[in-house]
C-alpha positions, 0 to 999 in steps of 0.5 A: 499500500501507499504510505502516508508520507507519500501522500503526494504520489502521482498517478504515474508513480502509483501505476509504476509501483504496481507495474501496470503498463497496458489499458487492460490492467488498469483495475481501479479496485486494485489501484484503490486498495493499493492507496488504502481505499476500498471501493463499494457499489451501491445505489446513490441518489443525488450524487455519483460517488462519495468518500469517507476516510479515517486515518489511513483507510477510506471507503469510496462508494460508487453509484451502482446504477451508473455505467461501467465507464461512469463508475470507473471514472467516479472511483478514480475521481474520489481516489483523487480526492483521497490522495490530494485532499486527505484530512479535509471534509468528506467529498460527495460528488455529482455529475456537474462536478465530474463532467464540468469541472475542467476549467477552474482550479479547485479540488474537483478539477484536481480530482478529475485530472487525477482520474484521467491520469490514472485511467488513461495514462499519456504513455498508453493513450498517446500512441493509440490516439496518434494521427486519428481524427478528432471526432466522436467516433475516435472518442468512442473507440478509445473510450472502449479501450480504457473503458472510460466516459465519453467526456473524460476521453474526449478531453484526453483526445484534445490533449494528447491527439495529433492535431490542434483541437478544442472541446466545448460544452454549450448550454441553452445560455451559451458556453459553459466550459472548454478545454483546448490542446496545448497548441491552441491554448492562449492563442484562440478562443471560443465564441460565447455561443456557437453560430447559427450554421453549427450542429451545436446550435441545431442541437441546442434548438432541438433540431438535431441530435448531431450528425457527424463531423463536418466543415464550418467557417471558423468564425462560427466557433472562434472569435479571433481576428480574421476567423471568417477566412478559415475553415475547421471541422466540427463534431457535436453531440447531444450531451447530458442535461440538454447540452451540446458537447463539441469537438473542434478540429484544425485538420487544416492548420493554416489558421494557426500557421498564419497567426504564427507568421503575423506574430513574427511579422508585426511584433503583435505583443503589447506592453499589457500582455494582449495582442492587437486583435484581442 
């Protein structure tokens, strides 16, 4: 078992301790036991999982009525609380915390990150995602390999796929959260609500449930200067609570290449840290 003085141990170190190298060996019950936590499954109402710990031992209760993929991620999330937030209050986590806490830095985001690193380790995920299109068909394929939830796998694909991309969640009132790839972060920003020609807009208005990836003008999704001159790929689906989940993919990277050239040629950074088109 993980010793108390190794409370800050990373998911990668835990997997190394256990000698786990393949997705099929990512046994969340065994991993939790190694960390001093026991996972039990019961019908829960109002939450997906909870954890109560005393001393060096914890009980993680996961909603038995949820799918296998949701149960695994929920258990990994609570284990993240155990390994990162031990000694604080007990945690009770619902769908919003598991699905929506990816932008703001807080204990829920840290627990989500822990679960993703533990159950979809980059060393295993990146080779399987290499050169695959950034679509929900790819997400479903990878989610099947790692037995993980759709949203968590989509985020992982954006982070460790081979192409510039972004995952955006929109509700009836507009954008709720988004996760960009590292080569897009801080350079391109999504609009507050999807444009009228997007599949996401049709989903939110009840006219569609999603129809696969398609080309859309970049300014339907991206607010940056000159976005109307470029095209991107959009793949949107109806998601939980009447929201639309969208993968944006720069299959043609011309917009990013031109942005690089513009920065180099114009010295566009200002003294206030913003760019001329912000």
